[in-house]
C-alpha positions in Angstrom: 0.0 0.0 0.0 1.3 3.4 -0.9 1.7 6.3 1.7 -1.1 8.1 -0.1 -3.5 5.2 0.5 -2.4 4.9 4.1 -3.0 8.6 4.8 -6.4 8.4 3.0 -7.4 5.5 5.2 -6.3 7.4 8.3 -8.6 10.3 7.3 -11.4 7.9 6.6 -11.0 6.0 9.9 -11.4 9.4 11.7 -14.6 10.3 10.0 -15.2 13.4 12.1 -11.9 14.8 10.7 -8.4 15.2 12.1 -7.5 18.4 13.8 -3.9 19.5 13.4 -0.8 18.5 11.4 0.8 17.2 14.5 -2.2 15.0 15.3 -2.3 13.7 11.7 1.4 12.8 11.9 1.0 11.0 15.3 -2.2 9.2 14.3 -0.6 7.9 11.2 2.6 7.1 13.2 0.6 4.9 15.6 -1.4 3.2 12.8 1.8 2.5 10.8 3.9 1.1 13.7 1.1 -1.2 14.9 0.5 -2.5 11.4 4.2 -2.7 10.6 4.2 -0.2 7.7 7.4 1.8 7.3 6.4 5.3 6.4 9.8 6.8 7.1 9.3 8.3 10.5 12.3 10.0 12.2 12.7 12.0 15.4 11.5 15.6 15.0 10.7 18.5 17.3 7.1 17.3 18.0 8.1 13.7 18.0 8.1 11.2 15.1 7.6 12.9 11.8 7.4 11.5 8.3 8.0 13.6 5.1 6.2 10.8 3.2 3.1 11.4 5.3 3.3 15.2 4.8 3.7 14.7 1.1 0.8 12.3 0.8 -1.5 14.6 2.7 -0.4 17.5 0.5 -1.1 15.4 -2.6 -4.5 14.4 -1.3 -5.3 18.1 -0.7 -4.0 19.1 -4.2 -6.2 16.4 -5.8 -9.2 17.7 -3.9 -9.7 14.5 -1.8 -8.9 16.2 1.5 -10.0 19.7 2.6 -7.8 21.7 4.8 -9.1 24.6 6.8 -7.0 26.9 9.0 -7.7 29.0 12.0 -5.3 31.4 13.7 -5.6 30.9 17.4 -3.0 33.3 18.7 0.6 34.4 18.6 3.7 32.8 20.1 6.2 34.8 22.3 8.1 35.8 19.1 5.0 37.3 17.5 4.5 34.5 15.0 0.9 33.3 14.2 -0.1 30.0 15.6 -2.5 28.2 13.2 -4.6 25.2 13.6 -5.3 23.0 10.6 -8.4 20.9 10.3 -8.7 18.1 7.8 -11.7 16.3 6.3 -12.4 14.2 3.3 -14.2 15.9 0.4 -17.0 14.2 -1.5 -14.4 13.0 -4.0 -12.3 11.8 -1.2 -15.1 9.8 0.2 -15.7 8.2 -3.2 -12.0 7.4 -3.5 -12.0 5.9 0.0 -14.8 3.6 -1.0 -12.9 2.3 -4.0 -9.7 1.9 -2.0 -11.5 0.0 0.8 -12.4 -2.6 -1.8 -8.9 -2.8 -3.2 -7.2 -3.0 0.2 -10.0 -4.5 2.4 -7.7 -6.2 4.9 -5.5 -3.1 5.4 -8.6 -0.9 5.8 -10.1 -3.3 8.4 -6.8 -3.2 10.3 -6.5 0.5 10.2 -10.2 0.9 11.3 -9.7 -1.4 14.2 -6.6 0.4 15.5 -8.2 3.8 14.9 -11.1 2.7 17.1 -8.7 1.8 19.8 -7.1 5.2 19.5 -10.5 7.0 19.6 -11.6 5.0 22.6 -8.4 5.8 24.5 -9.7 9.4 24.9 -9.5 12.7 23.1 -5.9 13.7 23.6 -4.5 17.2 23.1 -1.9 17.3 20.3 1.0 17.8 22.8 -0.1 14.8 24.8 -0.4 12.7 21.6 3.1 14.0 20.6 4.4 13.0 24.0 3.0 9.5 23.6 4.6 9.1 20.2 7.9 10.3 21.5 7.8 7.8 24.4 6.8 5.0 22.1 9.6 5.8 19.6 12.1 5.6 22.4 10.6 2.3 23.7 10.7 0.9 20.2 14.4 2.0 19.8 15.2 0.3 23.1 13.8 -3.0 21.8 10.6 -2.7 23.8 12.5 -2.8 27.1 12.6 0.5 28.9 11.7 2.4 32.0 10.8 6.0 32.8 14.3 7.1 33.5 15.7 5.6 30.2 12.8 7.3 28.3 13.5 10.7 29.9 17.3 10.3 29.3 16.8 9.3 25.6 14.3 12.0 25.1 16.7 14.6 26.4 19.3 13.3 24.0 16.8 13.9 21.2 16.1 17.5 22.4 12.7 16.5 23.9 11.7 17.4 27.4 9.4 14.8 29.1 8.1 15.5 32.6 6.8 12.7 34.9 3.1 13.6 34.6 3.2 13.8 30.8 5.2 10.6 30.7 2.6 8.8 32.9 -0.2 10.1 30.7 1.7 9.0 27.6 2.3 5.5 29.0 -1.4 5.2 30.0 -2.4 6.1 26.4 0.0 3.5 25.0 -1.5 0.9 27.2 -5.0 1.8 26.2 -4.2 1.5 22.5 -2.5 -1.9 23.4 1.0 -1.3 22.1 2.8 -1.4 25.4 2.3 -3.1 28.7 3.6 -1.1 31.6 4.2 -2.2 35.2 
């Protein structure tokens, strides 16, 4: 399956839309690692980031399959605009999704099942979702064997700051979506 199809399925599985570029990247990250699809994720400021996912989403927008709306919600301390992006499938996108579901039925069912686990884990703020993705990327790099201190140390090496409360919330989310077991 191509990254374009994978991102289309992510949008389709979150039928009420996806709010934010960071959220889109993290949702697709979790879907891809659980399924075992390599979409080229690497450490980035807000956690795992994939240029392939960004390109696929841009292509879906250019082809009028995904609609992007933006809202300015404030300014940071340097005076730059902070903008929130909302994504939803267009009518053409919904038609394409129906065709692709038939072509990749097994993959669609897998993505839908995982998306439902993510949705049932609770509505997480984009920074909390980013924290969970950061923690999971570190756990994965450690071969699945890790503890909170190792996660915080590795995060610091990557330029990420993870406090105890955020890490506890991240680990709880990862347990709820059934990709880690934490004692």
